[in-house]
C-alpha atoms as an extended CHARMM CRD file, in Angstrom:
* protein
*
       208  EXT
         1         1  MET       CA             54.9750000000        3.0360000000       -5.6560000000  PROA      1               0.0000000000
         2         2  LEU       CA             51.8400000000        5.0510000000       -5.0650000000  PROA      2               0.0000000000
         3         3  TYR       CA             48.8550000000        3.2980000000       -3.4870000000  PROA      3               0.0000000000
         4         4  SER       CA             45.5260000000        4.1990000000       -5.1000000000  PROA      4               0.0000000000
         5         5  ARG       CA             42.8620000000        4.3710000000       -2.3570000000  PROA      5               0.0000000000
         6         6  MET       CA             39.3540000000        3.2670000000       -3.3780000000  PROA      6               0.0000000000
         7         7  PRO       CA             36.8540000000        6.2270000000       -3.0800000000  PROA      7               0.0000000000
         8         8  ASP       CA             34.3880000000        5.9300000000       -0.2430000000  PROA      8               0.0000000000
         9         9  ASP       CA             31.3160000000        6.0260000000       -2.6650000000  PROA      9               0.0000000000
        10        10  GLN       CA             32.7470000000        2.8210000000       -4.3800000000  PROA      10              0.0000000000
        11        11  LYS       CA             33.1550000000        0.8640000000       -1.1570000000  PROA      11              0.0000000000
        12        12  SER       CA             30.6890000000       -1.6830000000       -0.1050000000  PROA      12              0.0000000000
        13        13  ASP       CA             28.1310000000       -0.9830000000        2.6430000000  PROA      13              0.0000000000
        14        14  GLU       CA             29.9760000000       -3.3560000000        4.9690000000  PROA      14              0.0000000000
        15        15  SER       CA             33.3360000000       -1.6950000000        4.3530000000  PROA      15              0.0000000000
        16        16  LEU       CA             31.8090000000        1.6450000000        5.2290000000  PROA      16              0.0000000000
        17        17  VAL       CA             30.3000000000        0.2740000000        8.4400000000  PROA      17              0.0000000000
        18        18  ASP       CA             33.7740000000       -1.1130000000        9.3210000000  PROA      18              0.0000000000
        19        19  ALA       CA             35.4890000000        2.1900000000        8.4750000000  PROA      19              0.0000000000
        20        20  TYR       CA             32.9590000000        4.1240000000       10.5680000000  PROA      20              0.0000000000
        21        21  ARG       CA             33.5500000000        1.8490000000       13.5830000000  PROA      21              0.0000000000
        22        22  LYS       CA             37.2870000000        2.4890000000       13.2310000000  PROA      22              0.0000000000
        23        23  GLY       CA             36.8100000000        6.2010000000       13.4460000000  PROA      23              0.0000000000
        24        24  ASP       CA             36.0570000000        7.4000000000        9.8290000000  PROA      24              0.0000000000
        25        25  SER       CA             33.0790000000        9.7230000000       10.4890000000  PROA      25              0.0000000000
        26        26  THR       CA             32.5860000000       10.4620000000        6.8020000000  PROA      26              0.0000000000
        27        27  ALA       CA             31.6390000000        6.7360000000        6.1550000000  PROA      27              0.0000000000
        28        28  PHE       CA             28.2760000000        7.2980000000        7.8730000000  PROA      28              0.0000000000
        29        29  ASP       CA             27.5410000000       10.3020000000        5.6500000000  PROA      29              0.0000000000
        30        30  VAL       CA             28.3430000000        8.2230000000        2.5830000000  PROA      30              0.0000000000
        31        31  LEU       CA             25.8590000000        5.5020000000        3.7730000000  PROA      31              0.0000000000
        32        32  LEU       CA             23.1030000000        8.0430000000        4.3230000000  PROA      32              0.0000000000
        33        33  LYS       CA             23.6870000000        9.6760000000        0.9200000000  PROA      33              0.0000000000
        34        34  ARG       CA             23.7340000000        6.3110000000       -0.7720000000  PROA      34              0.0000000000
        35        35  TYR       CA             20.3020000000        5.3200000000        0.5620000000  PROA      35              0.0000000000
        36        36  GLU       CA             18.3630000000        8.5190000000        1.2690000000  PROA      36              0.0000000000
        37        37  VAL       CA             16.5430000000        8.7630000000       -2.1190000000  PROA      37              0.0000000000
        38        38  ALA       CA             15.7890000000        5.0380000000       -2.2020000000  PROA      38              0.0000000000
        39        39  LEU       CA             14.4870000000        5.0750000000        1.3470000000  PROA      39              0.0000000000
        40        40  ARG       CA             12.2700000000        8.0610000000        0.6290000000  PROA      40              0.0000000000
        41        41  ASN       CA             10.8000000000        6.2100000000       -2.3900000000  PROA      41              0.0000000000
        42        42  PHE       CA             10.3820000000        3.0620000000       -0.2670000000  PROA      42              0.0000000000
        43        43  ILE       CA              8.3800000000        4.9790000000        2.3600000000  PROA      43              0.0000000000
        44        44  LEU       CA              6.2620000000        6.7540000000       -0.3490000000  PROA      44              0.0000000000
        45        45  SER       CA              5.3690000000        3.2850000000       -1.7090000000  PROA      45              0.0000000000
        46        46  PHE       CA              3.2590000000        3.0290000000        1.4360000000  PROA      46              0.0000000000
        47        47  SER       CA              0.7000000000        5.2810000000       -0.3100000000  PROA      47              0.0000000000
        48        48  TRP       CA             -1.1850000000        6.0980000000        2.8440000000  PROA      48              0.0000000000
        49        49  LEU       CA              1.8880000000        7.9420000000        4.2340000000  PROA      49              0.0000000000
        50        50  VAL       CA              1.3180000000       10.9570000000        2.0320000000  PROA      50              0.0000000000
        51        51  SER       CA              2.3190000000       13.7190000000        4.4660000000  PROA      51              0.0000000000
        52        52  PRO       CA              5.8820000000       15.0540000000        3.8260000000  PROA      52              0.0000000000
        53        53  ASP       CA              6.2260000000       15.5760000000        7.5270000000  PROA      53              0.0000000000
        54        54  THR       CA              5.4380000000       11.9660000000        8.1130000000  PROA      54              0.0000000000
        55        55  VAL       CA              7.9950000000       10.8130000000        5.5540000000  PROA      55              0.0000000000
        56        56  ASP       CA             10.7240000000       13.1810000000        7.0600000000  PROA      56              0.0000000000
        57        57  ASP       CA              9.9890000000       11.8500000000       10.5640000000  PROA      57              0.0000000000
        58        58  ILE       CA             10.3800000000        8.2630000000        9.4540000000  PROA      58              0.0000000000
        59        59  ILE       CA             13.5620000000        9.0000000000        7.6580000000  PROA      59              0.0000000000
        60        60  GLN       CA             15.0050000000       10.6510000000       10.7010000000  PROA      60              0.0000000000
        61        61  GLU       CA             13.8900000000        7.6820000000       12.8740000000  PROA      61              0.0000000000
        62        62  ILE       CA             15.6050000000        5.3010000000       10.4910000000  PROA      62              0.0000000000
        63        63  PHE       CA             18.8730000000        7.2530000000       10.4340000000  PROA      63              0.0000000000
        64        64  ILE       CA             18.9560000000        7.3760000000       14.3000000000  PROA      64              0.0000000000
        65        65  THR       CA             18.4810000000        3.6460000000       14.4430000000  PROA      65              0.0000000000
        66        66  ILE       CA             21.1970000000        3.1770000000       11.8110000000  PROA      66              0.0000000000
        67        67  PHE       CA             23.5980000000        5.3600000000       13.7450000000  PROA      67              0.0000000000
        68        68  ASN       CA             22.9740000000        3.5220000000       16.9810000000  PROA      68              0.0000000000
        69        69  GLY       CA             23.1900000000        0.1060000000       15.1800000000  PROA      69              0.0000000000
        70        70  ILE       CA             26.5180000000        0.6080000000       13.4120000000  PROA      70              0.0000000000
        71        71  LYS       CA             28.5290000000        2.6180000000       15.9540000000  PROA      71              0.0000000000
        72        72  GLU       CA             31.0710000000        0.6310000000       18.0330000000  PROA      72              0.0000000000
        73        73  GLY       CA             29.1270000000       -1.7540000000       20.1910000000  PROA      73              0.0000000000
        74        74  GLY       CA             25.9330000000       -1.3720000000       18.1660000000  PROA      74              0.0000000000
        75        75  ASP       CA             23.6490000000       -4.2510000000       17.3730000000  PROA      75              0.0000000000
        76        76  PHE       CA             24.2700000000       -4.4680000000       13.5980000000  PROA      76              0.0000000000
        77        77  THR       CA             26.4130000000       -7.5150000000       12.7040000000  PROA      77              0.0000000000
        78        78  VAL       CA             27.9810000000       -7.9430000000        9.2940000000  PROA      78              0.0000000000
        79        79  LYS       CA             26.9520000000      -11.3590000000        8.0710000000  PROA      79              0.0000000000
        80        80  GLY       CA             28.2060000000      -10.9740000000        4.4820000000  PROA      80              0.0000000000
        81        81  GLY       CA             27.5170000000       -8.7830000000        1.4420000000  PROA      81              0.0000000000
        82        82  GLY       CA             24.0530000000       -7.2090000000        1.3910000000  PROA      82              0.0000000000
        83        83  ALA       CA             23.5910000000       -7.6020000000        5.2060000000  PROA      83              0.0000000000
        84        84  PHE       CA             23.4050000000       -3.7930000000        5.7430000000  PROA      84              0.0000000000
        85        85  LYS       CA             20.8970000000       -3.2460000000        2.9550000000  PROA      85              0.0000000000
        86        86  ALA       CA             18.6140000000       -5.9990000000        4.2150000000  PROA      86              0.0000000000
        87        87  TRP       CA             18.8370000000       -4.6960000000        7.8130000000  PROA      87              0.0000000000
        88        88  LEU       CA             18.2390000000       -1.0950000000        6.6550000000  PROA      88              0.0000000000
        89        89  TYR       CA             15.0370000000       -2.0060000000        4.7750000000  PROA      89              0.0000000000
        90        90  SER       CA             13.8410000000       -4.1400000000        7.5700000000  PROA      90              0.0000000000
        91        91  ILE       CA             14.0650000000       -1.1670000000        9.8560000000  PROA      91              0.0000000000
        92        92  ALA       CA             12.2770000000        1.0430000000        7.2400000000  PROA      92              0.0000000000
        93        93  ARG       CA              9.4750000000       -1.4720000000        6.8360000000  PROA      93              0.0000000000
        94        94  HSD       CA              9.0160000000       -1.7290000000       10.5720000000  PROA      94              0.0000000000
        95        95  ARG       CA              8.9340000000        2.0920000000       10.9790000000  PROA      95              0.0000000000
        96        96  CYS       CA              6.2730000000        2.4780000000        8.1890000000  PROA      96              0.0000000000
        97        97  LEU       CA              4.1050000000       -0.2120000000        9.6940000000  PROA      97              0.0000000000
        98        98  ASN       CA              4.2510000000        1.5310000000       13.0450000000  PROA      98              0.0000000000
        99        99  ALA       CA              3.2170000000        4.8490000000       11.4860000000  PROA      99              0.0000000000
       100       100  VAL       CA              0.2640000000        3.1570000000        9.8070000000  PROA      100             0.0000000000
       101       101  GLU       CA             -0.8510000000        1.6510000000       13.0980000000  PROA      101             0.0000000000
       102       102  GLN       CA             -0.6860000000        5.0330000000       14.7800000000  PROA      102             0.0000000000
       103       103  GLN       CA             -3.0520000000        6.7450000000       12.3220000000  PROA      103             0.0000000000
       104       104  PRO       CA             -6.5460000000        7.1720000000       13.6510000000  PROA      104             0.0000000000
       105       105  ARG       CA             -9.1890000000        4.7940000000       12.3810000000  PROA      105             0.0000000000
       106       106  GLU       CA            -12.4140000000        6.1530000000       10.8830000000  PROA      106             0.0000000000
       107       107  LYS       CA            -15.9230000000        5.2280000000       12.1370000000  PROA      107             0.0000000000
       108       108  PRO       CA            -17.4580000000        1.9850000000       11.0540000000  PROA      108             0.0000000000
       109       109  ILE       CA            -19.8770000000        2.1040000000        8.2060000000  PROA      109             0.0000000000
       110       110  GLY       CA            -23.2630000000        3.1010000000        9.7950000000  PROA      110             0.0000000000
       111       111  LYS       CA            -26.7000000000        1.4870000000        9.4400000000  PROA      111             0.0000000000
       112       112  HSD       CA            -27.9900000000        4.3600000000        7.1620000000  PROA      112             0.0000000000
       113       113  TYR       CA            -25.1150000000        3.7340000000        4.7930000000  PROA      113             0.0000000000
       114       114  LEU       CA            -25.8500000000        0.0430000000        4.6080000000  PROA      114             0.0000000000
       115       115  GLU       CA            -29.5450000000        0.6890000000        4.0820000000  PROA      115             0.0000000000
       116       116  SER       CA            -28.6380000000        2.9060000000        1.0520000000  PROA      116             0.0000000000
       117       117  MET       CA            -26.4430000000        0.3390000000       -0.5150000000  PROA      117             0.0000000000
       118       118  PRO       CA            -28.9960000000       -0.9600000000       -3.1740000000  PROA      118             0.0000000000
       119       119  ALA       CA            -29.5330000000        2.6640000000       -4.4870000000  PROA      119             0.0000000000
       120       120  LYS       CA            -25.8450000000        3.3320000000       -4.4720000000  PROA      120             0.0000000000
       121       121  LEU       CA            -25.0710000000        0.0760000000       -6.3530000000  PROA      121             0.0000000000
       122       122  GLU       CA            -27.6400000000        0.9540000000       -8.9390000000  PROA      122             0.0000000000
       123       123  LYS       CA            -25.8490000000        4.0830000000       -9.7800000000  PROA      123             0.0000000000
       124       124  ILE       CA            -22.5920000000        2.3600000000      -10.7150000000  PROA      124             0.0000000000
       125       125  ARG       CA            -22.4680000000        2.0420000000      -14.4680000000  PROA      125             0.0000000000
       126       126  TYR       CA            -21.7270000000       -1.6160000000      -15.1440000000  PROA      126             0.0000000000
       127       127  TYR       CA            -23.0010000000       -1.2500000000      -18.7930000000  PROA      127             0.0000000000
       128       128  ASP       CA            -23.9730000000        1.3630000000      -21.3380000000  PROA      128             0.0000000000
       129       129  GLU       CA            -27.6440000000        2.2380000000      -20.7940000000  PROA      129             0.0000000000
       130       130  PRO       CA            -29.7560000000        1.2420000000      -23.8750000000  PROA      130             0.0000000000
       131       131  ASP       CA            -32.2520000000        3.5850000000      -25.5150000000  PROA      131             0.0000000000
       132       132  GLU       CA            -35.3800000000        1.4660000000      -24.9210000000  PROA      132             0.0000000000
       133       133  ALA       CA            -36.7340000000        1.7910000000      -21.3420000000  PROA      133             0.0000000000
       134       134  ALA       CA            -37.9440000000       -1.8340000000      -21.3070000000  PROA      134             0.0000000000
       135       135  GLU       CA            -34.5440000000       -3.0040000000      -22.1700000000  PROA      135             0.0000000000
       136       136  LEU       CA            -32.9690000000       -0.9050000000      -19.4950000000  PROA      136             0.0000000000
       137       137  GLU       CA            -35.2770000000       -2.3610000000      -16.8770000000  PROA      137             0.0000000000
       138       138  GLU       CA            -34.3780000000       -5.8710000000      -18.0930000000  PROA      138             0.0000000000
       139       139  LEU       CA            -30.7380000000       -5.0780000000      -17.7340000000  PROA      139             0.0000000000
       140       140  LYS       CA            -31.2470000000       -3.6010000000      -14.1680000000  PROA      140             0.0000000000
       141       141  GLU       CA            -33.1580000000       -6.6970000000      -13.1450000000  PROA      141             0.0000000000
       142       142  GLY       CA            -30.3600000000       -8.9820000000      -14.4390000000  PROA      142             0.0000000000
       143       143  LEU       CA            -27.6850000000       -6.8180000000      -12.6800000000  PROA      143             0.0000000000
       144       144  ASN       CA            -29.5460000000       -6.8690000000       -9.4030000000  PROA      144             0.0000000000
       145       145  GLY       CA            -29.5850000000      -10.6750000000       -9.5430000000  PROA      145             0.0000000000
       146       146  ILE       CA            -25.8040000000      -10.7980000000      -10.1230000000  PROA      146             0.0000000000
       147       147  LEU       CA            -25.1090000000       -8.1680000000       -7.3600000000  PROA      147             0.0000000000
       148       148  ALA       CA            -27.1940000000      -10.2830000000       -4.9300000000  PROA      148             0.0000000000
       149       149  LYS       CA            -24.5060000000      -12.9540000000       -5.2790000000  PROA      149             0.0000000000
       150       150  LEU       CA            -21.8230000000      -10.6510000000       -3.7300000000  PROA      150             0.0000000000
       151       151  SER       CA            -21.1650000000      -10.5170000000       -0.0540000000  PROA      151             0.0000000000
       152       152  ASP       CA            -22.0600000000       -7.3640000000        1.8350000000  PROA      152             0.0000000000
       153       153  GLU       CA            -18.3750000000       -6.4780000000        2.1740000000  PROA      153             0.0000000000
       154       154  GLU       CA            -17.8380000000       -6.8880000000       -1.5760000000  PROA      154             0.0000000000
       155       155  LYS       CA            -20.8480000000       -4.5240000000       -2.2400000000  PROA      155             0.0000000000
       156       156  GLN       CA            -19.5330000000       -1.9690000000        0.2140000000  PROA      156             0.0000000000
       157       157  LEU       CA            -16.1080000000       -2.0530000000       -1.3380000000  PROA      157             0.0000000000
       158       158  LEU       CA            -17.4450000000       -1.4690000000       -4.8080000000  PROA      158             0.0000000000
       159       159  ILE       CA            -19.5120000000        1.4870000000       -3.5380000000  PROA      159             0.0000000000
       160       160  LEU       CA            -16.5750000000        2.9960000000       -1.5800000000  PROA      160             0.0000000000
       161       161  LYS       CA            -14.3100000000        2.8040000000       -4.7210000000  PROA      161             0.0000000000
       162       162  GLU       CA            -17.0660000000        4.3680000000       -6.8030000000  PROA      162             0.0000000000
       163       163  GLU       CA            -17.2130000000        7.1780000000       -4.3080000000  PROA      163             0.0000000000
       164       164  GLY       CA            -13.5520000000        7.8420000000       -4.8550000000  PROA      164             0.0000000000
       165       165  LYS       CA            -12.0790000000        6.3250000000       -1.6380000000  PROA      165             0.0000000000
       166       166  THR       CA             -8.4880000000        5.1320000000       -1.9700000000  PROA      166             0.0000000000
       167       167  TYR       CA             -7.5240000000        1.7480000000       -0.6600000000  PROA      167             0.0000000000
       168       168  PRO       CA             -5.5260000000        3.2240000000        2.2170000000  PROA      168             0.0000000000
       169       169  GLN       CA             -8.5810000000        5.2980000000        3.2010000000  PROA      169             0.0000000000
       170       170  ILE       CA            -10.7780000000        2.1020000000        3.0090000000  PROA      170             0.0000000000
       171       171  HSD       CA             -8.1750000000        0.2130000000        5.0680000000  PROA      171             0.0000000000
       172       172  LYS       CA             -8.9730000000        2.6250000000        8.0190000000  PROA      172             0.0000000000
       173       173  ILE       CA            -12.7420000000        1.9380000000        7.8920000000  PROA      173             0.0000000000
       174       174  PRO       CA            -14.0540000000       -1.0440000000        9.9670000000  PROA      174             0.0000000000
       175       175  PRO       CA            -14.7350000000       -3.7850000000        9.0140000000  PROA      175             0.0000000000
       176       176  PHE       CA            -11.9910000000       -3.3810000000        6.2890000000  PROA      176             0.0000000000
       177       177  ASP       CA             -9.2300000000       -2.4910000000        8.8160000000  PROA      177             0.0000000000
       178       178  LYS       CA             -8.8130000000       -6.2570000000        9.3200000000  PROA      178             0.0000000000
       179       179  TYR       CA             -7.5300000000       -6.6000000000        5.7550000000  PROA      179             0.0000000000
       180       180  SER       CA             -4.2390000000       -5.4750000000        4.1960000000  PROA      180             0.0000000000
       181       181  VAL       CA             -4.3340000000       -2.8720000000        1.4110000000  PROA      181             0.0000000000
       182       182  VAL       CA             -3.1300000000       -5.5140000000       -1.0330000000  PROA      182             0.0000000000
       183       183  HSD       CA             -5.9280000000       -7.8260000000        0.0480000000  PROA      183             0.0000000000
       184       184  LEU       CA             -8.5990000000       -5.0220000000       -0.4310000000  PROA      184             0.0000000000
       185       185  ARG       CA             -7.2720000000       -4.4320000000       -3.9540000000  PROA      185             0.0000000000
       186       186  ARG       CA             -7.6640000000       -8.1310000000       -4.6920000000  PROA      186             0.0000000000
       187       187  MET       CA            -11.2420000000       -8.1700000000       -3.2130000000  PROA      187             0.0000000000
       188       188  VAL       CA            -12.3230000000       -5.2020000000       -5.4460000000  PROA      188             0.0000000000
       189       189  CYS       CA            -10.6440000000       -6.6840000000       -8.5010000000  PROA      189             0.0000000000
       190       190  ASP       CA            -12.3300000000      -10.0670000000       -7.9190000000  PROA      190             0.0000000000
       191       191  ALA       CA            -15.7470000000       -8.5010000000       -7.3020000000  PROA      191             0.0000000000
       192       192  ARG       CA            -15.4910000000       -6.2990000000      -10.4760000000  PROA      192             0.0000000000
       193       193  ASN       CA            -14.3990000000       -9.2970000000      -12.5540000000  PROA      193             0.0000000000
       194       194  PHE       CA            -17.2230000000      -11.3630000000      -11.1430000000  PROA      194             0.0000000000
       195       195  VAL       CA            -19.8350000000       -8.7580000000      -12.0670000000  PROA      195             0.0000000000
       196       196  LYS       CA            -18.3690000000       -8.3850000000      -15.5340000000  PROA      196             0.0000000000
       197       197  GLU       CA            -18.1360000000      -12.0400000000      -16.2800000000  PROA      197             0.0000000000
       198       198  GLU       CA            -21.6890000000      -12.6450000000      -14.9320000000  PROA      198             0.0000000000
       199       199  MET       CA            -23.0320000000       -9.7140000000      -17.0390000000  PROA      199             0.0000000000
       200       200  ASP       CA            -21.3730000000      -11.1900000000      -20.1250000000  PROA      200             0.0000000000
       201       201  LYS       CA            -23.0510000000      -14.5620000000      -19.4490000000  PROA      201             0.0000000000
       202       202  TRP       CA            -26.3830000000      -12.9250000000      -18.7950000000  PROA      202             0.0000000000
       203       203  GLU       CA            -26.1760000000      -10.9790000000      -22.0340000000  PROA      203             0.0000000000
       204       204  LYS       CA            -25.3100000000      -14.0170000000      -24.1130000000  PROA      204             0.0000000000
       205       205  LYS       CA            -28.3510000000      -16.0280000000      -22.6050000000  PROA      205             0.0000000000
       206       206  ARG       CA            -30.6590000000      -13.0260000000      -23.2030000000  PROA      206             0.0000000000
       207       207  LYS       CA            -29.7360000000      -12.8530000000      -26.9060000000  PROA      207             0.0000000000
       208       208  ILE       CA            -30.3070000000      -16.6300000000      -27.4550000000  PROA      208             0.0000000000
């Protein structure tokens, strides 16, 4: 009776690790091929890592760590199905965060920039400008009152986004380097929603 051997690409990750430790060198190649594209996409999801060279360097570091971890005597321990994948992405995330930390920070926002904030905020189009000059002045006055309720950091964020800065770029500018990119997104979203809601309330009161 002929025995049908399961192809390597259908084996579980853990089976391939075991096979590699027993001398099957092709098992490691199968693991790399299985995850290379997914890893690259995962790294690119850290949108501030846009350099192809940076991505390739991280991929190489991950593969070296995997090789050392799964070879005989390595530190990877099979704890059940999915253990290898979880370990792999843990390594990838750690390498990405290290790469972010190694990137140079930009200079803090200077005094001149802060002094120019009112003029910069005024240029942001929160509404369609009316035809009548008197109505426009009234709108600007109402908007200025609403913007005064925002914190200095919220105002700076709105300006930086209006100037075309990406969240990863803002993340490298003190004092915003203390926040995560996700938190910065939420801060901008909250500030924009606040201004919009307050403008809507102001418009309703004005028309009464």
